[in-house]
C-alpha positions as a LaTeX table, in Angstrom:
\begin{tabular}{lrrr}
\hline
Residue & $x$ (\AA) & $y$ (\AA) & $z$ (\AA) \\
\hline
Met1 & 10.12 & 13.18 & $-128.61$ \\
Phe2 & 7.72 & 10.90 & $-126.73$ \\
Thr3 & 8.63 & 9.27 & $-123.44$ \\
Arg4 & 6.98 & 6.07 & $-122.25$ \\
Ile5 & 5.48 & 7.88 & $-119.24$ \\
Gly6 & 4.16 & 10.66 & $-121.45$ \\
Ala7 & 2.70 & 8.14 & $-123.91$ \\
Asn8 & 0.95 & 6.23 & $-121.12$ \\
Ile9 & $-0.65$ & 9.45 & $-119.89$ \\
Leu10 & $-1.61$ & 10.56 & $-123.40$ \\
Val11 & $-3.40$ & 7.33 & $-124.39$ \\
Arg12 & $-5.61$ & 7.55 & $-121.30$ \\
Leu13 & $-7.11$ & 10.84 & $-122.46$ \\
Pro14 & $-10.51$ & 10.96 & $-124.22$ \\
Asp15 & $-10.39$ & 11.37 & $-128.00$ \\
Ser16 & $-11.57$ & 14.98 & $-127.84$ \\
Ile17 & $-8.38$ & 15.88 & $-125.94$ \\
Phe18 & $-6.08$ & 13.12 & $-127.20$ \\
Lys19 & $-6.38$ & 13.72 & $-130.94$ \\
Pro20 & $-5.47$ & 17.44 & $-131.04$ \\
Ile21 & $-2.52$ & 16.92 & $-128.70$ \\
Ala22 & $-1.26$ & 13.70 & $-130.32$ \\
Gly23 & $-1.77$ & 15.10 & $-133.81$ \\
Lys24 & 0.33 & 18.14 & $-133.00$ \\
Leu25 & 3.07 & 16.05 & $-131.38$ \\
Ile26 & 3.26 & 13.50 & $-134.21$ \\
Gly27 & 3.10 & 16.22 & $-136.85$ \\
Gly28 & 5.92 & 18.04 & $-135.10$ \\
Cys29 & 8.05 & 14.89 & $-134.99$ \\
Leu30 & 7.49 & 14.18 & $-138.68$ \\
Asn31 & 8.31 & 17.76 & $-139.65$ \\
Lys32 & 11.46 & 17.69 & $-137.52$ \\
Tyr33 & 12.84 & 14.26 & $-138.35$ \\
Ala34 & 11.53 & 13.30 & $-141.82$ \\
Asp35 & 12.91 & 14.90 & $-144.97$ \\
Leu36 & 9.86 & 13.79 & $-146.93$ \\
Asn37 & 9.69 & 13.53 & $-150.73$ \\
Val38 & 6.57 & 12.29 & $-152.53$ \\
Tyr39 & 6.33 & 11.30 & $-156.19$ \\
Gly40 & 3.52 & 10.12 & $-158.47$ \\
Leu41 & 0.38 & 11.22 & $-156.63$ \\
Asp42 & $-0.75$ & 13.00 & $-159.79$ \\
Lys43 & $-1.19$ & 9.58 & $-161.46$ \\
Ile44 & $-3.97$ & 8.71 & $-159.05$ \\
Lys45 & $-6.05$ & 11.82 & $-159.67$ \\
Lys46 & $-6.80$ & 10.63 & $-163.20$ \\
Glu47 & $-8.64$ & 7.57 & $-161.83$ \\
Glu48 & $-11.88$ & 7.17 & $-159.92$ \\
Gly49 & $-11.70$ & 5.51 & $-156.49$ \\
Pro50 & $-12.06$ & 4.04 & $-154.01$ \\
Phe51 & $-8.48$ & 2.79 & $-153.93$ \\
Ile52 & $-6.53$ & 0.07 & $-152.18$ \\
Phe53 & $-3.04$ & 1.42 & $-151.54$ \\
Ile54 & $-0.43$ & $-1.35$ & $-151.21$ \\
Gly55 & 3.25 & $-0.98$ & $-150.37$ \\
Asn56 & 6.32 & $-2.31$ & $-148.63$ \\
His57 & 6.50 & $-2.21$ & $-144.83$ \\
Leu58 & 9.62 & $-0.98$ & $-143.05$ \\
Ser59 & 8.68 & 0.71 & $-139.79$ \\
Asn60 & 5.96 & 1.64 & $-137.32$ \\
Ala61 & 6.32 & 5.13 & $-138.76$ \\
Asp62 & 5.03 & 4.00 & $-142.17$ \\
Gly63 & 1.38 & 4.60 & $-141.37$ \\
Leu64 & 2.05 & 7.98 & $-139.77$ \\
Val65 & 3.99 & 9.20 & $-142.80$ \\
Leu66 & 1.42 & 7.87 & $-145.27$ \\
Asp67 & $-1.44$ & 9.42 & $-143.33$ \\
Lys68 & 0.32 & 12.77 & $-143.52$ \\
Val69 & 0.61 & 12.36 & $-147.30$ \\
Leu70 & $-2.82$ & 10.88 & $-148.06$ \\
Gln71 & $-5.19$ & 12.25 & $-145.45$ \\
Lys72 & $-6.29$ & 15.46 & $-147.18$ \\
Glu73 & $-7.22$ & 13.89 & $-150.52$ \\
Tyr74 & $-7.95$ & 10.25 & $-149.64$ \\
Asp75 & $-8.38$ & 10.00 & $-145.83$ \\
Pro76 & $-7.69$ & 6.24 & $-145.86$ \\
Tyr77 & $-8.26$ & 3.49 & $-143.34$ \\
Phe78 & $-5.10$ & 1.60 & $-142.42$ \\
Ile79 & $-5.21$ & $-2.16$ & $-141.91$ \\
Ala80 & $-3.31$ & $-2.60$ & $-138.65$ \\
Gly81 & $-2.33$ & $-5.61$ & $-136.55$ \\
Val82 & $-3.98$ & $-5.81$ & $-133.13$ \\
Lys83 & $-0.59$ & $-6.05$ & $-131.38$ \\
Leu84 & $-0.02$ & $-2.34$ & $-132.04$ \\
Asn85 & $-2.43$ & $-1.70$ & $-129.16$ \\
Asp86 & $-0.10$ & $-3.47$ & $-126.72$ \\
Glu87 & 2.34 & $-0.57$ & $-126.38$ \\
Ala88 & 1.37 & 3.00 & $-125.49$ \\
Leu89 & 3.67 & 4.51 & $-128.12$ \\
Thr90 & 2.27 & 2.48 & $-131.02$ \\
Asn91 & $-1.25$ & 2.85 & $-129.64$ \\
Ile92 & $-0.90$ & 6.59 & $-130.16$ \\
Gly93 & $-0.49$ & 5.98 & $-133.88$ \\
Thr94 & $-3.42$ & 3.59 & $-134.19$ \\
Arg95 & $-5.71$ & 5.99 & $-132.31$ \\
Leu96 & $-4.59$ & 8.93 & $-134.38$ \\
Val97 & $-5.15$ & 7.44 & $-137.85$ \\
Lys98 & $-8.29$ & 5.72 & $-139.09$ \\
Asn99 & $-7.76$ & 1.97 & $-138.98$ \\
Ile100 & $-9.35$ & $-1.44$ & $-139.05$ \\
Lys101 & $-7.73$ & $-3.93$ & $-136.70$ \\
Ile102 & $-6.86$ & $-7.39$ & $-137.98$ \\
Lys103 & $-5.47$ & $-10.51$ & $-136.34$ \\
Pro104 & $-2.40$ & $-11.53$ & $-138.38$ \\
Asn105 & $-2.02$ & $-15.11$ & $-139.61$ \\
Ser106 & $-5.65$ & $-15.99$ & $-138.90$ \\
Ala107 & $-8.95$ & $-16.24$ & $-140.75$ \\
Asp108 & $-10.24$ & $-12.97$ & $-139.30$ \\
Arg109 & $-13.61$ & $-12.92$ & $-141.04$ \\
Glu110 & $-15.00$ & $-10.08$ & $-138.94$ \\
Ser111 & $-12.15$ & $-7.75$ & $-139.92$ \\
Leu112 & $-12.34$ & $-8.88$ & $-143.55$ \\
Ser113 & $-16.04$ & $-8.02$ & $-143.58$ \\
Lys114 & $-15.29$ & $-4.55$ & $-142.17$ \\
Ile115 & $-12.60$ & $-3.94$ & $-144.79$ \\
Val116 & $-14.81$ & $-5.00$ & $-147.70$ \\
Lys117 & $-17.73$ & $-2.97$ & $-146.36$ \\
Ala118 & $-15.54$ & 0.12 & $-146.00$ \\
Val119 & $-14.22$ & $-0.08$ & $-149.56$ \\
Lys120 & $-17.62$ & $-0.81$ & $-151.07$ \\
Gly121 & $-18.86$ & 2.20 & $-149.12$ \\
Gly122 & $-16.36$ & 4.41 & $-150.93$ \\
Glu123 & $-13.52$ & 4.43 & $-148.39$ \\
Asn124 & $-9.86$ & 4.15 & $-149.39$ \\
Ile125 & $-7.63$ & 1.72 & $-147.50$ \\
Val126 & $-3.89$ & 1.15 & $-147.03$ \\
Ile127 & $-2.54$ & $-2.39$ & $-146.73$ \\
Phe128 & 0.97 & $-3.71$ & $-146.25$ \\
Pro129 & 0.68 & $-7.12$ & $-147.97$ \\
Glu130 & 3.86 & $-8.46$ & $-146.34$ \\
Gly131 & 1.97 & $-8.43$ & $-143.04$ \\
Thr132 & 4.98 & $-7.40$ & $-140.96$ \\
Arg133 & 7.89 & $-4.99$ & $-141.08$ \\
Ser134 & 10.97 & $-6.12$ & $-142.96$ \\
Arg135 & 13.93 & $-6.56$ & $-140.61$ \\
Asn136 & 16.51 & $-5.73$ & $-143.29$ \\
Ala137 & 14.56 & $-3.20$ & $-145.41$ \\
Lys138 & 14.27 & $-5.75$ & $-148.24$ \\
Met139 & 10.85 & $-6.93$ & $-149.40$ \\
Ile140 & 9.67 & $-10.22$ & $-147.92$ \\
Glu141 & 7.08 & $-12.69$ & $-149.18$ \\
Ala142 & 3.56 & $-11.26$ & $-149.07$ \\
Lys143 & 0.41 & $-12.81$ & $-147.61$ \\
Lys144 & $-2.46$ & $-13.74$ & $-149.92$ \\
Gly145 & $-5.11$ & $-11.78$ & $-148.02$ \\
Ile146 & $-4.75$ & $-8.84$ & $-150.40$ \\
Ile147 & $-5.96$ & $-11.05$ & $-153.26$ \\
Leu148 & $-9.23$ & $-11.83$ & $-151.50$ \\
Ile149 & $-9.81$ & $-8.20$ & $-150.52$ \\
Ala150 & $-9.12$ & $-6.97$ & $-154.04$ \\
Arg151 & $-11.33$ & $-9.66$ & $-155.57$ \\
Leu152 & $-14.27$ & $-8.95$ & $-153.26$ \\
Thr153 & $-14.10$ & $-5.16$ & $-153.60$ \\
Lys154 & $-13.02$ & $-4.87$ & $-157.26$ \\
Ala155 & $-11.30$ & $-1.61$ & $-156.29$ \\
Lys156 & $-8.40$ & $-0.06$ & $-158.15$ \\
Ile157 & $-5.04$ & $-0.88$ & $-156.57$ \\
Val158 & $-2.38$ & 1.78 & $-156.12$ \\
Pro159 & 1.15 & 0.45 & $-155.51$ \\
Phe160 & 3.68 & 2.55 & $-153.64$ \\
Gly161 & 7.30 & 2.10 & $-152.63$ \\
Met162 & 8.76 & 3.62 & $-149.46$ \\
Thr163 & 12.37 & 4.12 & $-148.46$ \\
Gly164 & 13.93 & 5.72 & $-145.40$ \\
Thr165 & 11.31 & 4.97 & $-142.75$ \\
Glu166 & 13.47 & 2.09 & $-141.52$ \\
Lys167 & 15.89 & 4.82 & $-140.41$ \\
Leu168 & 13.21 & 7.30 & $-139.36$ \\
Met169 & 11.93 & 4.86 & $-136.73$ \\
Pro170 & 14.17 & 1.76 & $-136.57$ \\
Ile171 & 12.70 & $-1.55$ & $-135.42$ \\
Asn172 & 13.40 & $-2.58$ & $-131.84$ \\
Asp173 & 12.40 & $-6.24$ & $-131.60$ \\
Glu174 & 13.26 & $-6.41$ & $-127.91$ \\
Asn175 & 11.08 & $-3.45$ & $-126.96$ \\
Met176 & 8.72 & $-2.00$ & $-129.57$ \\
Gly177 & 7.61 & 0.62 & $-127.06$ \\
Ala178 & 11.13 & 2.04 & $-127.00$ \\
Glu179 & 11.22 & 2.84 & $-130.72$ \\
Lys180 & 11.82 & 6.51 & $-131.45$ \\
Phe181 & 12.27 & 8.98 & $-134.29$ \\
His182 & 15.63 & 9.70 & $-135.94$ \\
His183 & 16.49 & 12.09 & $-138.75$ \\
Ser184 & 16.06 & 10.44 & $-142.15$ \\
Lys185 & 15.29 & 11.19 & $-145.77$ \\
Val186 & 12.00 & 9.47 & $-146.66$ \\
Asn187 & 10.87 & 8.86 & $-150.24$ \\
Ile188 & 7.43 & 7.63 & $-151.28$ \\
Lys189 & 6.78 & 6.82 & $-154.91$ \\
Phe190 & 3.24 & 6.05 & $-156.09$ \\
Gly191 & 2.57 & 4.04 & $-159.22$ \\
Thr192 & $-0.25$ & 4.07 & $-161.74$ \\
Pro193 & $-3.47$ & 2.41 & $-160.43$ \\
Ile194 & $-3.79$ & $-1.21$ & $-161.55$ \\
Asp195 & $-6.43$ & $-3.95$ & $-161.52$ \\
Leu196 & $-6.18$ & $-7.38$ & $-159.97$ \\
Pro197 & $-5.30$ & $-9.85$ & $-162.75$ \\
Lys198 & $-8.17$ & $-12.02$ & $-163.90$ \\
Lys199 & $-8.13$ & $-15.77$ & $-163.39$ \\
Glu200 & $-7.52$ & $-17.76$ & $-166.55$ \\
Lys201 & $-10.13$ & $-20.35$ & $-167.54$ \\
Asp202 & $-7.99$ & $-23.42$ & $-166.84$ \\
Glu203 & $-5.89$ & $-21.90$ & $-164.05$ \\
Gly204 & $-5.94$ & $-23.54$ & $-160.62$ \\
Lys205 & $-6.71$ & $-21.50$ & $-157.49$ \\
His206 & $-3.23$ & $-21.78$ & $-156.02$ \\
Glu207 & $-1.54$ & $-21.06$ & $-159.35$ \\
Tyr208 & $-3.74$ & $-18.00$ & $-159.90$ \\
Glu209 & $-3.16$ & $-16.58$ & $-156.42$ \\
Glu210 & 0.60 & $-16.97$ & $-156.77$ \\
Arg211 & 0.58 & $-15.23$ & $-160.15$ \\
Ala212 & $-1.72$ & $-12.42$ & $-159.00$ \\
Leu213 & 0.23 & $-11.83$ & $-155.79$ \\
Asn214 & 3.53 & $-11.79$ & $-157.64$ \\
Tyr215 & 2.09 & $-9.27$ & $-160.10$ \\
Leu216 & 0.98 & $-6.92$ & $-157.33$ \\
Met217 & 4.24 & $-7.17$ & $-155.41$ \\
Lys218 & 6.36 & $-6.68$ & $-158.52$ \\
Asn219 & 4.48 & $-3.44$ & $-159.11$ \\
Ile220 & 5.60 & $-2.31$ & $-155.65$ \\
Ala221 & 9.16 & $-3.54$ & $-156.21$ \\
Asn222 & 9.44 & $-1.58$ & $-159.46$ \\
Leu223 & 8.93 & 1.62 & $-157.46$ \\
Leu224 & 11.85 & 0.83 & $-155.15$ \\
Pro225 & 15.63 & 0.94 & $-155.52$ \\
Glu226 & 16.98 & $-2.48$ & $-156.43$ \\
Asp227 & 18.48 & $-3.13$ & $-152.99$ \\
Tyr228 & 15.02 & $-2.83$ & $-151.37$ \\
Arg229 & 13.29 & $-5.35$ & $-153.65$ \\
Gly230 & 14.28 & $-8.48$ & $-151.76$ \\
Val231 & 12.37 & $-11.60$ & $-152.86$ \\
Tyr232 & 10.68 & $-9.59$ & $-155.64$ \\
Lys233 & 13.93 & $-8.57$ & $-157.27$ \\
Asp234 & 13.95 & $-9.43$ & $-160.98$ \\
\hline
\end{tabular}
């Protein structure tokens, strides 16, 4: 288990030393604490990428678990909020996995350009459309940024539903740097790749974005137990 002092020392190391040590430590924590079960990855292999993976967001452990699952075959970039750099413990995760930083709730054109360029260059990406971790494990209303990214890249979209990471690393709103691993069963279920819905001829911009976003998020919700679906519950 990481301590704050240990994390502060670790993040000061150069990448050549940091990554092997941090990778071993994180991998050990995931192997020890996460009873991981993955379903549906075979559905993706039938399609040609690059892919935009989209799913529900429960914990700061989400990206670490997904990287463990996806790295070998898809080696994705994670779209991560800049505030994760503020704490040494979360900074370990963002340094360990490939990521593109984004400023939440802002027109971050520079980051958008990097994301689009990465996907058009053949890279896979992982996005949590809700933009923040759910505080009660139920899905919350998503941000519309995913619509623009999907429209500009025209990439296949792979929905996934996660459960259990909210217990693997529970949220600590008072001190994010004090979050730690706990034993938990973690399930990840991947769905069949889908396309962004096309805009109807007489459909307004706002109406289209609402419909498209709802379609994407319902595909995530359908991969989750009913009590996780939140605002996207049928």
